[in-house]
N, C-alpha and C positions, 0 to 999 in steps of 0.2 A: 503466471503468467497464463500457460493453459492449464485445463480445467482435468483431473483424474477421478474417476469415480469406479469402486469395485466391491461387488458383493458378494458372498458364497452363504448358501443356507438351503432352505427350501422353498422360498417364496421364489414366486413366478420372476424371474432377474430382469428382463427388459424395461418392464416400466418402472423398476426402480431407478435402475441405471440413467433413463431417460429424465426423473423427474429431477435426479441428482445433478446432470448435467443443464436443467433448467436452473436451479439455485445456484451454478458457478458460473451462470453468459454475464456476470457483470463483470467477469475477471477479462473479458475482452477475447474476440474467439474470430477464425475465419472459416472456419469445417469443423464436422464433428464425425465420430464411429462408435463403434459398437461391437464388440464378438461375445459371446455368449457359448455354454456348453453345459452337461451336466454326466453326471456317472452313468444314467440309462440313456444318450444319446452317444453315436460314434463322431468324434471329432468337434472341429469347433466351427461357427459359423461368423459369420460378418457381414456389416453394411456399414459402408461410409458417403459422406454425403456435403459437400463443399454447400458454406451457408451457416444458417442457425442450427439451431437442435432442431426448430420445427421441419425443414425439411428432411433434417436424418429420421425423425419421426415419419414421417409422409412414405420412406421410401422401405420402412422395418415392417417386412412379411406379415399377415395372421399368426400366421403358424412359427413364432420364432421363438422357440419355448428354449427353456434353460434355468439351470438355479444355481450356477456359478457366470459372474460375466465382469468383463472389465469396461469401461468407455470412458471418449475424450474430449473436450474441445482445443483445439489447435488454435494457437498463435505462431502466424509461419515467420519461419527462423531460415530452413534451407528450402528452398520449392517456394513456387509461388502456390497461393491457395488453388486446391484441386482436389477432388475428389482421390486422385492416386496417392499426394502427399498428405491426405489426412491418415491419421491413427483413430484406431490402431493400425500397426504394420504386420505380416504376416510373413511365418519362412515358406522356401519354395517347396515343403510339403506338408505345407499347412495344419501343424502340428504345433507351433510355438505365435503365441501374440504377444504384441509388445504396446504399451504405451506407457510416454516417454513427458516428462517436463523438463527444460534445460536444456545444454549445449555440450554436444560431446567436440572438444577439440581440434583432436586429431581424427574426426572423421575421414577427412580424404585421404587422409595415407592409410587408415585401415581398410577404405574401400577399393584401394590399389588393391591390396594384396589380395581380400576377396577375390576381386575380380580377377586376377591373375591365376587364383586357384580354380578360376569355373564359375563363381554366383555370377547370376545376371539378377540385375535390380531393377526393380520397376518403378521407386519413386526417386528423388533428389534428394531425398530426409539424410539426416545423420542419424536419425534412430535406425532406420532399415539396418543400418552397419551394425547396430546392437543385435539385432532380432536373428540377423545371421550368424552373428558368433555365438550366440547362446544357444541355437539351432546345430551347427555343427560341432556341437559339444559333444565327447567321450563318457563325461560323466554320467554315472550312474542315478542321480538324484536332482531335480530341477534346480533344489539352492545349490548346486555343486556348477552344475550349470550355468545357473547366472554370476557365482564367484569368479569362476573364470571367465567368463566375458568382460566382468568389470572391474580386473587386472589388467587385463590390456587397453580399458577404456581411458582418457584423460579430457573433464571438463566436471560437468556440474549435471547433476539428475536427480529425479524425480521418478520411478518407475514401479510396472506392475506388469508382472508377466503372468500368463497361463500356457498350459502344455496341456494335448490332448492324451497323453499320457500318463500326465500326472491331473487328472480332472478332479481330485477330491481338494486342492489348493490353489492358492494363489501366491506367489512370492512379491515382493517387494522392495525395493532398495531406496536408501535416500543420500544425497550427497552434494547439499548445496541448493535444495529444491524440496520444497513441503512435502512431507507424508505425513497424514495422520491415520490412527485405526480408529475405527469405532468399535465399541465391544456390546454385543446385544445378547439376547438370549438363544443358544444354538445360532446364532449367524454374527458373520460376520463384515464390516466394511471395511472400505478404505477411499481418502479422496486427499486431493490435496490441499481442503480448505473443509473447515469444518462446516459449512454453510450446507454444507451438500451431507450431511450424519446428522445434523440435529433433528431432525424430522423424524428419527429412526433409534436416535440414541443419543444421550449425554456422558457418556462411558466413552474417554479416547485415550489414548496413547499414540506422542508424538515423538516419530522416531528422530533419533541424532544422526550428523553426517557421519558417514564410515558404519551406518547398521541397516541392517535387514528384518525381515519377517515374513514369516510362514504362518498364511492364515487357513485354518479350517473351518467347519462348522461349527464344530464343537469348542474350539481352542484358537488359540496363536500363541505362537513363540521367536522372540527377537533376539539375534546376537549380531556379532560383528562379521563385516565383509570376510574378516579372517576365519571366522566361523566359532568364535571365542562366545559362547551365553552369556546373554545379559539379562538385568532384570528390569523390567516395565510395569511401574505402578499405575492403573488407569486412574484417573484424574476426572473433575464432572467439570463440564462447559457448565460458565453461568449464565449463556443466553439459549431461550428455547427458538422453536421454530420460527411461532410470531415473531418476533424480533426480525426476520428477515423479508416479514410481507409488506407489501405497499401501504398500508393502513388506508385507504382509502383517497390517498394522493397518487394527481398521474403518471410520476414520476419518485423513482427512491429520490434523487438530488432534489426535489421539492421537499418530500419526508422531510429529509435530512437537514436541510437546511432549517427547516419549522421544529427539530428535535433539540437544536443548541441548546436554549435556555437549561430544558432538564439534563441536559450531557453536560453544562458545565458546573450544575450543581453535583453530579454526582462526583466528578473531580474533585470538586471539595470536600465532599462529604464525610466526616471523620478527620480531617487531616489540619484543622485551624487548632491553634493553643491560644484562645484569651487569655489565660493567665501572665503568659509571658511574650505575648504579641509576636507569634510567630508559627511555627507548622509543625507538624508530627510526620516524617517522611522515612520511617524505617526501616522501607523497603530499600534508601541508599545505601546502607551498612557503611556508611561513613560519620565516625563520632566526632564532636566537637573540635579534639585535637587535629584529626586528620582535616576537618574543613579550615581550620585556620591556615593547615599548613599549604594548602593550595595557593598558588602563585598566578595561574593562568589558565581559562578554560576555554577551549577547545569542541565545537560543535560540530556533528558531522552528521549529512543528509542530503535527500536527493530530493529535485522538484519542491514540492508541500512544504514538506519536510525540513527543507532547505531554508524555507523562506520563514516558516516555523525558530527555526533556529535563529535566523538572523534576527527575529525578533526577541528570541530568548538572549541572546547573545546581551544585544544594548540592558535588556533590564538588569541581567549580572553585574553589567559594569554600573549602571545607576545606583543598583541599591546596596551591590555588595563590594562596590569598587575593585574588582577584581579585572582585572585585562581578559575579554572576551571576545571570541570568534566565531563566525559560521564558515563552513567552506562546504561544496559540493564533495563529499566521500569517493565520488567515480575521481575526481582527481586528486586527493589528499593519496588515496591509496598509491596513486602511481606515482606521486612524483620525489619518495626518500625523503618524505619530510621528517624531520629532527623530532625524535620523541623524547620528551622532558620529563623526567620523576616527579616535575611539581607542578604540571598539567594535568588537570581533570580533565578526560577526555566523554563529551557526551554523545551518543551516537539514538539519531531518529529517526523511527519508521512505523508508519501506520500498523502495516501487517507483521514487524518485526522479523522477517523474511528477505526484504529487499536485500538485493544480492551483494551490490556494492557496498553498502553498508556494515553487509556482515562479514564481506572480505578485509573491509580497514578493522572492523574489531579485531577480528582474529589474529592480522597483522598487527595489532597495537598490545593485545595479549600478551603475542610471543616476545616483543619486545619489553613486556614487563610494565606496560601502563596501567592507570586501574581507569577503567571504563565502566561509566553508567549506561544504561539502557533506557530510551523514553519511547514507550511502544505503546500499541491498542489490544494488541492479540495477547492474552493470559498464554507462557509457554510456549510462546514463538521462540525462534531459533537466538535472537539478539536476545532477548528478555534471557536464556539459558548463559549462552557465552557471558554477558554482563556480568563486573563483579556485585553490581545492585542498578536500582532504578527506580521507575516510576511506571505505573499502569497509568493510561489519561482516561479509561473508562469510558471512552466513547458511545460504545455498545458497536452492533455491526454496522458497517458503513458500506452499502453496495454498489452505488453509484462508482463509476472508475473515477469521476472529478472527484475530490476529498472537498468536504466542508467542515462537518460535525467534527471529526475528528484533527483538521489543520485548527479552529478555536480551541478544544480541549488541549491541543498542546501547547499552545500558546499560554493557556493557565497553567499548567505543568509549568511553566519554565518562571512562571511567575512565582510559584509556590519555592521551584528550587531557589530563584534569586533572593526572597524573602529569606528562607531559610539561611541561605550562605550569608546574608548582609546581617542576620540576628546573632551569627556568630561571630563577627565580627566587631562591625562598629556603626552598625544601624541602631536607631535610636530606640526604645521603648512607643515612641510617639510616632514617630517614622511605621514601626510595625504596627503599631494599632490604625494609623492612617491608609495603610495597602490591607491588610485585613476586610477594614470596612468595604474599600474601593470592590475588592473582589467579590464580599457578599452583596452588591449590588447589580455587577454581570446579569446573572438570569434573568430578571426583571426588564435592565434596559438591553438585553438585545430582545428582548417580547416587544417591547417600544419599538425599535427598529424595523421586528416583522409586519408590526401593523404599517408600515409605509409601504405595502407592497405593491399596492394598486396604482401607488405614483410612480413607482421604481419601475415598474412594468410600461406604462406610457412612455418616462423616457426611454426604455430600452427599444421600445419602437421606433424613436426618434433616432436611435444611433443605428439600427442593423443595416442602413444604406449603408454605412463606411467600410472602404475597403482597409483602414488603418486606423488603430489608437493608438494614441501616448496618454501612459500614465505617470504622475510624478508626485513627489514628494520627498522632505527632507528630511532628515535624522532618521526620526520613529515613522516619521509617513512612509518612509523610502523601500522597507521590505514590505507594510500594506500595498504601494504600489507593485512592487513587481507580483506577490502573489494575485493579487486584481488581474494586472496583464497577463498571467499564465493561465487563471480561470477562462478569461473571455479568449483565449487562443485557445484553448481543451476543446472546450463544449460550442462555441460559436465557431469557427475556424475562420475568426477574422483577426488579422495581424495586429500585433500589439506589442509594445516597447514599454520597458518601463526607465527613467533615469531619475536618478536625483536633481530635483527641484534646482541645486545651484549651480547644474551642469549644463541648461540650456543656451546659455550663451557663449559655451565653449564648444560647441558643433550641431546640436537638435534646431533650435531656431531656425534652422533653414529649410524645416521640413513643415512649417507652423503654416496653412493655409486654412481659408473655410470646411475643405473636404477632411481635416484631419482633426477629431476633437479631440480634445484633452478632457481628463479628467484628473483632478489633482489633490490631493490629501492633505489636509489644513486645518490641522488641530490646534485647539485653542492654547498653546504654549509660547516660550518665549521666544520662539521660530513664525510667529503668525503675522509679522509684516515682512518676514523676508519671502513667505511663503505668498501674500498679496503683493509683494512685486514681482514676484515671479508671473504669477496670471497678469498682471498691466503688460509685462513683456509678450506675453499672446496674444493678448485682446487689440494691442497694437499693432500688430499682423493678422487681424481679420481673423483670427482662430476662435472655437467655440469651444466653451470649459463649462464639464460639468464638474462643482467643487462636491467633495465630503466633506463637512467641519461640523464644529459645534454650534454657530450660528450661520446665517444667511452672509454670503459673500457679494457684494454688489457688484464686483468685478467677473462674475460669472453667469451664465447664462441659467444654467440653473443650478439651486443646491439641494443636497439630501442631508438633513438636519441628522446630526447622532448627539443622542445622552451623552452629556460629559463626566468622563470618572477622573481618578486621579492620572495625573500626566503618564506616568509611566505602563499605567494599561489602558490607556487609549488605543493603543493599537489593537487589542483583541478586538473591540467594537467596533471598531474604523475599518473593518474589511466585510462586516458581513453585510451591509447593503450593497455591494460590490460583486458579493455571491449571486444577490438577487440579480444584480443589472446583466451577468452572465447567462443565468439562466434564461431570462426572460426574453433577452438578444436571440441566443440559442432557438427558445421554442418561437419565436415570430420568425426565424428562418425554416424551421423546419428540420431541424438538425437530431438526431437521436442520441437524445441525451444521456441517460445514460450510458452509453456504451459508445464515445465518441471514436471516431477513426481512427486507426493505426493503434491506440492505446490498449495499455491491461492495466487492471488493478494493483496487482501485487506482480513488481518487477523483478524477474527470479533468474534473470539472466542478464550477462553487459551489454 
């Protein structure tokens, strides 16, 4: 959620750090700060500001030189957004500076002990506790000072630490919050996301939980929080800096919606096996015998990933005939669920770092479950923790609101469902039918996106709504859930999603001209049932926008979507509703790429 950037080398550090923070703005934040030093200057120099990175940049003085530094964008957890609560946090003697992502669970207890010892706190943050713990340590090395502090800390953290007496190094540590090292030529970088690094290096090392690192200009070393050396081999980042640019679009959300045809082509590329009407998914680490032994599939995700999991569960049941369901990971990890050895668990996360999903994976692994990961980011924590899985290859997604990653995740689930189905009872004929449908998707997505101007006009008609209702049945219901979420996230219009079959059991009381309804109406065996639901709404003077495969006479407006195979239709039906949410937000003047109160990668509870 928060963003960390650090550098040590010979270059002027402030411009590098500010550029890195700008590349992390999509993660969501409310304040920013920077601290710098160099072996030739005495002490640490710090500037902090509430607001955007540009507000911080305006406060940085012209003579703010250094060759080592750390910087941060904060998403408030402890204490309101302010200059004082912004990171970095510095010790009273101005020798220690810390930036921190995550939450220290026992911060209140530690704070009371430190105050009893005479420590005066300037901020309301949990991070300042860690700063004072490091500063008060009597250890001789910075590494040991940090280790001693972390031994008494409970919670999650990704931290970077500087010390005026050790100006030749930055010490970093990870527990539940991403820390990525960037390996340069006689210079080293650190960040919470590779987006801040790719302009300077594509060689990275991702720390594991419980791992620390010391960065010097010439080299780095990694070790556990207990001090045992670890071996870290750099890997090459797939995407270049240009992948994170806006590419001529006004917003990243607009760019990413329009990248979906190409992105879907990538997730399919090299995975289809025409000879046996199935797919190659070697990364699953699940042979045919093991696949046939699966008796149930449980999918865990949060937000958009949970909705993709709902679509995935339906496809698995339809194509593989295995009982499957999706559940919010945040609920699963706290309800003491029964972990069945015959159940295949699938963890879904765009970033691969979503804390609730990662914690669920770790609990499942502790209980001996087999866990697959479906993620977008190569080398992310969930990808490393899982027994196997799939990368969705959506490419960098910068907008906080997920579009192309959601679509690619649903396609990945279609591949998994086909794979499981063909190892069981799905016929060659049906396998071929699904493969043909998958191959049509990129062209059909492009066809949908050509309707943008018409969808924009519809969005402007709905922008004055205070609330909207989204309905769908079976395959259409997860689409309604995701479309409702998109509208809420980016336009701030209240929206609810309901199964169309549940209208008569309560929600019909809400229907009136002022409450528009978006109906998901696939041309399948439930078409007439969905038409009956629209009839009920029209009888109560409700306005209807239908997303369907042909014009719906009961709807005031219909967005016509190309027909694919019934099982794959949900993948396409959500795409026009991404555009609807986008243009509704645009007409309302919202900050589309950075919606209020939200962050891209949710690495805290």
